[in-house]
C-alpha distance (Angstrom), angle and dihedral (degrees) to the residues before:
residue distance angle dihedral
M1 . . .
S2 3.80 . .
P3 3.82 120.3 .
L4 3.82 89.5 -116.2
V5 3.80 93.6 55.5
S6 3.80 91.6 42.8
G7 3.79 90.4 51.1
L8 3.78 94.1 48.1
I9 3.80 90.1 50.7
Q10 3.81 89.5 52.4
V11 3.79 91.3 50.2
G12 3.80 90.4 47.5
I13 3.81 93.0 50.9
L14 3.81 91.2 47.2
V15 3.80 93.7 50.1
A16 3.82 91.7 45.6
V17 3.81 93.7 51.6
L18 3.80 91.4 46.0
A19 3.80 89.0 51.2
V20 3.80 91.0 51.6
A21 3.82 92.0 50.3
Y22 3.80 95.7 40.6
R23 3.78 101.1 83.5
P24 3.83 102.6 37.1
L25 3.81 94.8 43.1
G26 3.80 94.0 43.1
D27 3.80 92.0 48.9
Y28 3.80 91.8 45.4
M29 3.80 92.6 52.9
A30 3.81 89.4 49.3
R31 3.82 89.9 54.6
V32 3.81 91.2 47.3
F33 3.80 92.8 56.5
K34 3.80 98.4 37.7
G35 3.79 90.7 76.5
G36 3.77 130.2 -116.0
K37 3.77 131.1 147.1
H38 3.78 123.8 -19.6
S39 3.79 117.6 -123.2
R40 3.80 121.0 -120.7
L41 3.79 91.3 -107.8
E42 3.79 91.3 51.0
L43 3.81 91.8 48.7
A44 3.80 89.7 50.4
I45 3.81 90.0 52.8
Y46 3.81 91.3 48.9
R47 3.81 91.8 49.5
F48 3.79 92.0 48.2
A49 3.83 91.8 48.7
R50 3.83 92.3 40.9
I51 3.79 92.6 -122.1
D52 3.79 125.1 154.3
P53 3.83 101.5 -140.8
N54 3.81 92.0 -167.2
A55 3.81 95.2 57.3
E56 3.79 112.9 97.5
Q57 3.78 122.1 -150.1
K58 3.80 139.9 -136.9
W59 3.79 116.0 -119.4
S60 3.81 91.1 -101.7
T61 3.80 92.8 52.2
Y62 3.80 89.6 46.6
A63 3.82 88.9 52.2
Y64 3.81 91.6 48.8
G65 3.80 87.6 54.2
V66 3.82 92.3 52.0
L67 3.80 93.1 46.6
G68 3.81 95.3 42.8
F69 3.78 93.8 48.0
S70 3.80 91.5 47.6
F71 3.81 92.6 47.7
V72 3.80 91.3 53.1
G73 3.80 88.9 48.1
I74 3.81 91.5 53.5
V75 3.81 92.8 48.9
F76 3.81 93.0 47.0
L77 3.79 94.6 46.7
Y78 3.81 91.7 46.6
A79 3.81 90.3 50.2
V80 3.81 96.9 50.5
Q81 3.81 90.3 50.4
R82 3.78 91.4 51.1
I83 3.84 92.6 52.1
Q84 3.79 96.5 39.8
S85 3.81 93.1 121.2
V86 3.83 91.4 68.9
L87 3.80 95.7 45.1
P88 3.82 123.2 94.0
F89 3.80 121.0 -101.9
N90 3.80 92.3 27.9
F91 3.85 93.1 130.4
D92 3.80 91.2 -149.4
R93 3.77 91.2 -58.8
G94 3.77 102.9 144.8
N95 3.76 130.7 -139.1
V96 3.78 114.1 -55.3
P97 3.85 111.4 -107.1
P98 3.83 114.3 -102.6
G99 3.82 98.1 -111.8
M100 3.78 92.7 46.9
A101 3.81 92.2 45.3
F102 3.81 90.2 50.6
N103 3.79 92.5 50.2
T104 3.82 93.7 45.0
A105 3.81 94.5 47.4
I106 3.79 91.8 53.0
S107 3.79 91.1 41.9
F108 3.80 96.9 56.8
V109 3.80 96.7 38.1
T110 3.81 90.8 52.6
N111 3.83 91.5 50.3
T112 3.81 88.9 -114.6
N113 3.81 99.5 113.2
W114 3.78 92.6 -168.2
Q115 3.82 107.7 168.4
S116 3.79 122.5 -154.3
Y117 3.82 91.9 177.1
V118 3.81 141.8 58.7
P119 3.83 102.7 -99.3
E120 3.82 98.3 -152.1
A121 3.81 90.8 50.2
V122 3.82 99.2 42.0
M123 3.82 111.0 27.8
G124 3.80 125.3 62.6
H125 3.77 121.1 -147.8
T126 3.82 94.4 -103.7
V127 3.80 93.2 57.2
Q128 3.79 89.5 44.2
M129 3.81 92.8 52.2
I130 3.82 106.2 36.0
G131 3.79 94.6 31.5
L132 3.78 115.6 27.9
T133 3.81 100.3 26.1
V134 3.81 92.7 47.4
Q135 3.79 89.8 52.7
N136 3.80 89.6 49.1
F137 3.80 86.7 64.6
V138 3.78 103.2 38.2
S139 3.82 98.3 39.8
A140 3.80 88.4 55.4
A141 3.80 89.8 46.5
V142 3.82 89.5 53.6
G143 3.81 89.2 56.5
L144 3.80 90.1 50.1
A145 3.80 91.4 49.9
V146 3.81 93.7 51.6
A147 3.80 91.1 48.3
V148 3.80 91.5 51.3
A149 3.81 91.0 48.3
L150 3.82 90.2 54.7
I151 3.80 91.8 48.5
R152 3.81 89.3 51.4
G153 3.79 87.1 54.1
F154 3.80 88.6 62.4
V155 3.80 93.9 42.1
R156 3.81 100.9 46.1
H157 3.79 126.6 69.6
Q158 3.80 133.4 -152.5
T159 3.79 95.6 -6.8
D160 3.78 135.3 112.6
R161 3.83 94.6 -148.8
L162 3.80 125.1 101.0
G163 3.79 102.3 174.6
N164 3.78 130.1 -94.2
F165 3.81 119.0 -55.5
W166 3.79 93.7 -154.0
V167 3.79 93.1 52.6
D168 3.80 91.8 47.2
L169 3.83 90.3 48.0
V170 3.79 94.4 49.9
R171 3.79 94.6 43.9
G172 3.79 93.3 47.4
T173 3.80 90.3 51.6
L174 3.80 101.4 40.8
R175 3.79 102.0 32.8
I176 3.81 102.7 35.3
L177 3.80 116.0 17.0
L178 3.81 101.5 35.1
P179 3.82 98.9 49.4
I180 3.80 95.0 45.4
A181 3.82 92.9 44.0
F182 3.82 90.8 49.0
V183 3.78 92.7 54.7
A184 3.82 92.3 41.3
A185 3.82 91.7 52.4
I186 3.81 91.1 53.9
V187 3.80 91.0 49.6
L188 3.80 90.8 48.3
I189 3.80 90.7 52.2
A190 3.81 88.8 51.0
L191 3.82 88.4 52.6
G192 3.80 92.2 53.1
V193 3.81 105.9 -89.7
T194 3.81 109.7 144.4
M195 3.80 127.2 -117.3
S196 3.79 115.0 -173.1
L197 3.79 141.8 136.8
K198 3.80 90.7 -147.3
S199 3.78 119.4 104.3
G200 3.77 93.6 -131.5
V201 3.77 148.8 -13.3
D202 3.81 128.6 -127.7
V203 3.81 114.0 -118.4
D204 3.82 116.8 178.2
G205 3.77 91.8 -27.7
Q206 3.80 93.8 -46.4
T207 3.80 124.1 108.1
V208 3.80 110.7 -131.7
A209 3.81 117.2 -165.3
N210 3.80 115.8 -109.6
A211 3.80 136.1 -178.5
P212 3.82 143.2 161.5
V213 3.80 86.7 -67.8
A214 3.81 105.5 158.8
A215 3.82 95.0 57.2
Q216 3.80 91.9 53.7
E217 3.80 95.7 36.2
A218 3.81 92.2 59.7
I219 3.80 96.2 53.1
K220 3.81 91.1 35.5
E221 3.78 88.4 67.4
L222 3.80 100.7 27.8
G223 3.81 93.3 51.4
T224 3.83 92.1 43.9
N225 3.79 88.0 -119.2
G226 3.80 104.9 130.2
G227 3.81 104.0 -171.1
G228 3.78 109.4 135.8
I229 3.78 125.0 -137.7
L230 3.83 85.3 -145.0
N231 3.80 124.3 46.7
A232 3.82 96.6 -118.8
N233 3.82 87.7 56.3
S234 3.80 114.3 -163.4
A235 3.80 90.8 -8.2
H236 3.83 88.3 69.9
P237 3.83 114.1 97.0
F238 3.82 90.4 -135.3
E239 3.82 89.4 59.0
N240 3.79 99.7 33.9
P241 3.81 114.1 12.0
S242 3.81 104.1 168.2
E243 3.80 147.6 12.6
W244 3.81 89.4 -93.6
S245 3.80 93.7 54.3
N246 3.81 88.0 45.2
L247 3.80 91.0 54.3
L248 3.81 91.6 46.4
E249 3.80 91.8 51.9
I250 3.81 91.9 50.3
F251 3.82 88.5 49.8
L252 3.81 91.1 51.3
L253 3.79 94.8 52.2
L254 3.81 92.1 48.7
V255 3.80 104.3 37.6
I256 3.82 102.5 78.2
P257 3.84 97.0 41.1
V258 3.82 89.6 48.2
A259 3.82 94.4 45.4
L260 3.80 91.4 48.5
T261 3.81 88.7 73.2
R262 3.82 87.0 62.8
T263 3.81 89.5 46.5
F264 3.80 89.1 52.2
G265 3.79 92.4 50.9
Q266 3.79 91.2 49.0
L267 3.80 94.7 48.6
V268 3.82 94.7 48.2
G269 3.80 90.3 45.3
E270 3.81 96.8 -119.6
K271 3.80 116.6 90.5
K272 3.80 93.4 -167.7
Q273 3.80 89.1 67.3
G274 3.79 88.2 64.2
Y275 3.78 93.5 44.1
V276 3.80 93.4 56.2
L277 3.82 91.2 51.8
L278 3.79 89.4 48.5
S279 3.81 91.1 51.0
V280 3.81 91.1 54.1
M281 3.80 92.2 47.6
A282 3.79 92.1 47.4
G283 3.79 93.5 46.1
I284 3.81 94.9 54.5
W285 3.83 92.4 40.2
T286 3.82 90.5 53.3
A287 3.80 93.7 46.1
M288 3.80 92.3 50.7
L289 3.81 91.4 46.5
A290 3.80 88.7 55.7
V291 3.82 91.0 49.4
I292 3.82 95.4 48.5
W293 3.81 95.5 40.7
G294 3.80 93.5 45.4
A295 3.80 93.4 47.1
E296 3.80 93.2 50.2
A297 3.80 95.0 43.8
G298 3.80 90.0 52.6
G299 3.79 96.8 43.1
L300 3.80 125.0 116.6
R301 3.84 91.3 -117.4
P302 3.81 102.4 26.6
L303 3.82 97.5 173.7
E304 3.79 97.2 44.0
G305 3.81 109.5 127.1
K306 3.82 93.7 6.0
E307 3.79 132.0 113.8
L308 3.82 110.6 -117.4
R309 3.80 91.0 -139.3
F310 3.83 88.9 64.3
G311 3.79 101.5 30.4
I312 3.79 124.0 -173.7
P313 3.85 97.8 -47.8
G314 3.82 95.8 50.4
S315 3.80 91.4 42.6
A316 3.81 94.9 48.0
L317 3.81 92.1 45.5
F318 3.80 90.9 51.5
A319 3.83 93.4 43.7
D320 3.81 92.9 50.6
S321 3.79 93.1 47.0
T322 3.79 97.4 44.3
T323 3.82 93.2 50.7
G324 3.80 93.4 39.1
T325 3.78 86.7 57.9
S326 3.80 123.5 40.8
T327 3.79 92.0 -106.0
G328 3.78 105.2 110.5
A329 3.80 95.8 -167.5
I330 3.79 113.2 137.3
N331 3.80 135.8 -159.8
S332 3.80 94.2 -177.2
L333 3.79 136.8 33.3
H334 3.79 108.3 -93.7
D335 3.80 89.6 -166.8
S336 3.82 88.2 67.3
Y337 3.81 93.9 53.2
T338 3.79 121.1 108.6
G339 3.79 118.9 -94.0
L340 3.82 91.1 -98.5
G341 3.81 95.2 40.7
G342 3.80 93.9 49.0
G343 3.79 89.3 42.7
G344 3.81 88.4 55.1
T345 3.80 92.2 56.6
L346 3.80 89.4 47.2
L347 3.81 92.5 48.2
N348 3.81 90.3 51.9
M349 3.80 88.2 62.5
L350 3.78 93.1 42.7
F351 3.81 89.8 57.4
G352 3.81 84.0 69.5
E353 3.79 96.6 -102.6
M354 3.77 97.7 -88.1
T355 3.79 98.1 126.3
P356 2.99 83.0 110.2
G357 3.81 94.8 -38.4
G358 3.78 131.1 -164.8
V359 3.78 130.7 -45.0
G360 3.79 102.3 -62.3
T361 3.79 94.1 -18.5
G362 3.80 92.8 77.4
I363 3.79 96.0 55.2
Y364 3.79 95.6 43.7
S365 3.82 91.3 45.9
I366 3.79 93.8 52.5
L367 3.82 90.4 45.5
V368 3.79 88.5 55.3
M369 3.81 89.0 50.5
A370 3.82 88.4 49.4
I371 3.80 87.9 57.7
I372 3.81 90.4 50.0
A373 3.81 89.9 48.8
M374 3.80 91.7 51.0
F375 3.80 90.2 47.6
L376 3.81 90.1 53.9
A377 3.79 90.0 47.8
G378 3.80 90.1 50.6
L379 3.79 90.4 53.2
M380 3.81 90.3 52.6
V381 3.80 95.6 51.0
G382 3.80 97.5 34.4
R383 3.80 101.0 -120.1
T384 3.81 136.9 109.4
P385 3.80 107.0 -85.6
E386 3.80 120.4 -119.9
Y387 3.79 133.5 -169.3
L388 3.80 126.1 -172.7
G389 3.78 91.6 -14.0
K390 3.81 95.7 -50.4
K391 3.81 125.8 112.4
L392 3.79 114.8 -125.8
G393 3.77 106.1 -139.9
R394 3.78 134.0 162.5
R395 3.79 96.1 -67.7
E396 3.79 94.8 48.1
V397 3.80 94.8 46.3
T398 3.81 91.4 45.2
A399 3.80 91.2 53.5
A400 3.80 90.2 47.6
A401 3.81 91.5 48.5
V402 3.81 92.2 50.6
T403 3.80 89.1 50.7
I404 3.79 95.1 54.0
L405 3.82 95.9 38.8
A406 3.81 97.7 50.1
M407 3.81 95.3 75.1
P408 3.84 97.6 46.8
T409 3.79 91.3 45.7
V410 3.80 97.4 54.2
L411 3.83 91.7 37.4
L412 3.79 97.2 52.7
I413 3.81 94.9 40.3
G414 3.81 92.1 49.3
A415 3.81 94.8 43.7
G416 3.80 92.3 44.0
I417 3.79 93.7 53.3
A418 3.81 92.0 44.0
A419 3.81 91.8 50.8
V420 3.81 93.2 58.0
L421 3.80 98.3 41.3
P422 3.83 111.3 107.5
G423 3.81 93.4 -134.4
T424 3.80 94.3 56.8
Q425 3.80 93.9 76.8
G426 3.77 89.7 61.9
A427 3.81 90.7 52.0
L428 3.81 93.7 56.3
N429 3.78 124.2 87.6
N430 3.80 91.7 -161.4
P431 3.81 132.6 43.9
G432 3.80 129.8 -143.5
E433 3.78 124.2 12.3
H434 3.78 95.7 -5.9
G435 3.79 91.1 50.9
L436 3.81 90.2 54.3
S437 3.80 88.9 49.0
E438 3.80 88.9 54.8
I439 3.81 90.9 53.9
L440 3.81 93.3 45.6
Y441 3.79 91.7 47.3
A442 3.82 93.0 51.0
Y443 3.80 94.0 51.8
A444 3.81 93.2 40.1
S445 3.79 89.3 52.5
A446 3.81 92.8 49.4
S447 3.81 96.8 42.0
N448 3.81 92.2 48.1
N449 3.81 92.6 45.0
N450 3.80 89.4 -121.1
G451 3.79 102.5 127.3
S452 3.79 101.7 -159.2
A453 3.79 119.3 124.4
F454 3.78 140.0 -158.9
A455 3.82 83.6 -131.1
G456 3.78 90.0 -145.2
I457 3.78 92.2 103.8
T458 3.81 127.7 70.1
V459 3.80 109.4 -137.9
T460 3.80 103.0 176.2
N461 3.82 99.1 108.0
D462 3.80 121.3 98.9
W463 3.81 94.5 -103.5
F464 3.78 95.2 56.6
Q465 3.80 94.2 39.9
S466 3.81 91.5 52.4
S467 3.80 101.0 36.5
L468 3.80 94.7 45.6
G469 3.81 89.3 46.5
L470 3.81 90.6 53.9
C471 3.81 90.7 47.3
M472 3.80 88.9 54.6
L473 3.81 91.9 49.8
F474 3.80 96.6 46.9
G475 3.79 93.4 38.4
R476 3.80 90.4 55.0
F477 3.77 107.1 36.4
I478 3.81 105.1 34.0
P479 3.83 90.8 60.5
I480 3.81 91.1 43.3
I481 3.80 92.6 54.0
A482 3.81 91.0 45.6
V483 3.83 91.9 48.2
L484 3.81 92.4 50.1
S485 3.82 90.3 47.9
L486 3.80 87.9 51.3
A487 3.80 90.3 49.6
G488 3.80 91.3 51.9
S489 3.79 91.8 50.0
L490 3.80 92.6 49.1
A491 3.80 94.0 47.3
A492 3.81 91.0 53.0
Q493 3.81 92.2 59.3
K494 3.76 127.7 86.9
K495 3.78 118.8 -121.3
V496 3.80 115.5 -88.7
P497 3.82 113.7 -139.2
V498 3.79 119.0 -121.3
T499 3.82 112.9 -104.8
A500 3.78 136.4 179.9
G501 3.80 88.9 -91.6
T502 3.80 95.1 54.2
L503 3.81 112.7 112.6
P504 3.83 109.7 -125.9
T505 3.81 112.3 -120.4
T506 3.78 100.3 -167.2
G507 3.81 103.2 67.9
P508 3.78 141.1 72.4
L509 3.82 92.7 -88.1
F510 3.79 92.5 63.4
A511 3.81 91.8 40.6
T512 3.80 89.3 54.9
L513 3.81 91.8 45.8
L514 3.81 91.8 50.4
T515 3.80 93.1 46.6
G516 3.78 89.9 49.4
A517 3.81 91.8 50.3
I518 3.81 92.1 51.5
V519 3.80 92.8 48.9
L520 3.82 93.3 41.2
V521 3.80 94.9 52.5
A522 3.80 91.9 48.5
A523 3.81 92.4 44.5
L524 3.80 95.9 49.6
T525 3.78 91.6 45.7
F526 3.78 104.8 41.4
V527 3.82 111.3 19.9
P528 3.85 93.4 94.8
A529 3.80 91.1 53.9
L530 3.80 92.8 42.0
A531 3.81 90.4 49.8
L532 3.80 90.4 59.3
G533 3.80 93.4 45.7
P534 3.82 127.8 28.1
I535 3.83 96.7 5.2
A536 3.80 92.1 52.7
E537 3.80 90.4 46.3
A538 3.81 92.1 49.7
L539 3.81 91.0 52.3
L540 3.80 95.0 51.6
């Protein structure tokens, strides 16, 4: 069987399984966040934390909850890394250095999972399990909660309440992420992924690092986290042993972001609204897959940096999906890709990771872009823009603009400063255009909370640890605050009736307008930088 046919079969299986899961999972998540009774376990958690689950919150209170919870997570994760030497299962791996601990704590709490260290040499199993794995769950649940709050902003009218952050957090964790990750971990074990509390296993006289991989691998992909428990990430046979496990992991990182479009349609009471968002996501994802796959298949060294058990199709499919979401896991070395192929993975992140994006972050990001698209349409026809029965005035458009400008601002400032610092040249493995691509990719990955890396740049000095950590913080929480402010403004409005002048948002015209807005914003913002990096390299 030719690689092309094999790859097309893999894509077909993936799309078919996603289609099967789309409706039941999307509907289930809608029921989870609509309300209903609290389970006994949830009530016990609320009593322990002294939370009133029936008290709804203003957008500002909801935002304080997100920020406070995340701050506590950063402090806790930093602390456990700094006392690792006294924790069990540390295997004589000492305390994590301060700069690295700072960067890692921010990375996992912001759902970035950028790793500036070799996991099997630096992190013990206790820190991995009670620190990193826990954040894999709750950071994804935070994204879900923010997305649901924004959707409620569209659904509710003349109110200042968006729900309860703590209830949304607990339900997202216990009812969605935990059950699916539990089942996925068992399936991964059956497919050959390891699960052990030992530090290593002897193979032909060599000690190969081992860990409780399957439990973290499942939520690593499902929660669009991406941080590997082993340094080779999903290219390691202990994390991803076969084509079937590879396909399952790609399915896991796509399934919730894709199904959330169905959840959105259900919650707003018009399923077609979700379908049009899904069509835009799928269209860009497919186009970028063709670019990356085609570039790698036609490269001078097509298998460089790729696992032979996956080949070009399995590598390109994973690369497109992991950068189109905010996952950041890798099963091949993006630094070894061609100029066009590596540029495709970079461009996926520069689109804002909404194709289909991360857990929660993808749906709220594309909804913000929908508001921008409707604003542009309103300018063209000379009337106040509307979306889902809500007028888009100055406050709404300002919040949307802040959301989409936060990432480019921190990315370009960070990358620009890094490019002119004298020490950066020594951190690069490649000069010229490819070296600039490595810098751009690192800051795009951090600012978009993706976490993947070209791996051709050494980021262990204080500048990179600090600047990338700040990019993760600003890239995560500035958009979240702006999105919650937008949700509060929308919820306070009354519903605007549909008139003959209302632009339909469920057909191909709106899908084209939204796709154009996504591409236009990325093009206007990043083409100059891309021209000096991956585009120049591709033309050489």
